[in-house]
C-alpha positions as CSV (number, residue, x, y, z in Angstrom):
1,M,0.0,0.0,0.0
2,E,1.2,3.5,-0.9
3,E,-0.1,6.6,0.6
4,H,-0.8,9.6,-1.9
5,N,-2.0,13.0,-1.2
6,I,-4.6,14.1,-3.8
7,E,-6.8,17.0,-4.4
8,C,-10.5,16.1,-4.6
9,P,-11.7,16.8,-8.1
10,Y,-15.1,18.0,-6.6
11,C,-14.3,20.1,-3.5
12,G,-10.7,20.8,-4.1
13,E,-9.7,19.6,-0.6
14,S,-6.3,17.7,-0.1
15,I,-7.0,14.2,1.1
16,N,-4.7,11.1,1.8
17,V,-5.6,7.9,0.1
18,F,-3.9,4.5,0.1
19,I,-3.3,2.7,-3.1
20,D,-2.7,-1.1,-3.3
21,T,0.1,-1.2,-5.9
22,S,0.4,-5.0,-5.8
23,A,-2.9,-5.5,-7.8
24,G,-1.5,-4.1,-11.1
25,D,-3.8,-2.1,-13.3
26,Q,-7.1,-1.4,-11.8
27,Q,-10.1,1.1,-11.6
28,Y,-12.3,1.6,-8.6
29,Y,-14.3,4.2,-6.9
30,E,-13.7,5.8,-3.6
31,D,-15.7,8.5,-1.9
32,C,-14.0,11.8,-0.9
33,S,-13.6,11.8,2.9
34,V,-14.6,15.5,2.9
35,C,-17.5,16.0,0.4
36,C,-18.4,12.2,0.1
37,C,-18.5,12.6,-3.7
38,P,-17.4,9.5,-5.7
39,I,-13.8,9.7,-7.1
40,L,-12.8,7.3,-9.9
41,F,-9.3,6.0,-9.3
42,S,-7.3,4.5,-12.2
43,T,-3.8,2.8,-11.7
44,V,-1.6,1.8,-14.5
45,E,1.7,0.1,-14.1
46,D,4.3,1.3,-16.7
47,E,6.9,-0.9,-18.3
48,L,9.5,0.0,-15.4
49,G,7.1,-1.2,-12.7
50,N,5.9,2.2,-11.5
51,T,2.4,2.8,-10.7
52,N,0.7,5.9,-12.2
53,L,-2.4,7.2,-10.5
54,N,-5.2,9.2,-12.3
55,I,-8.2,10.5,-10.6
56,K,-11.4,11.9,-12.2
57,R,-14.9,13.0,-11.3
58,D,-17.6,10.4,-11.7
59,D,-19.4,12.6,-14.3
60,E,-16.3,13.1,-16.6
């Protein structure tokens, strides 16, 4: 598990999230701990084994 500090795409608040990098590429929703809106998390592992995190609003 890796800790990441992200900015909520809805309310703009800075929140800490934990990402399971052992699962490879994945997509899942997690609610913002401040405004409770659903954030879409996408993780993609590159050819060097690094995990890239993308976040989006549910309505994008």
